[in-house]
Steps between C-alpha positions, in 0.01 A plus 500: 500500500753232411379241245695180453493458124624140513221393736246683285632322191477158668144565617401622152653194331321265740166674446548497122577127509180439699297698246653307210422168668142611570452609139635168370268311734200699376591429137519128569167500684333700222625254239351207695148647506280446197424821316173661601232513236330826423135555586403489132674166445332347805160633389545366147596155632200496736263595219642236268462231765142609573417494130622142464286386793178656381540414132429129553173559686317636197512174305161333492485129571335282233130414547411145601366293211 
């Protein structure tokens, strides 16, 4: 079987350039997205917000004179 090394080299260079461009595009897209919070961080934030909402309900209003 006769393999044209020049043609193989050109095909390989073109494919490598495509892969480099795809990797660069993925890096740019990943940098545009906000970082994802962990489950524990989201749970802690939800519990803190819930605590602030319920803490004001326990205050008794003054009696009418």
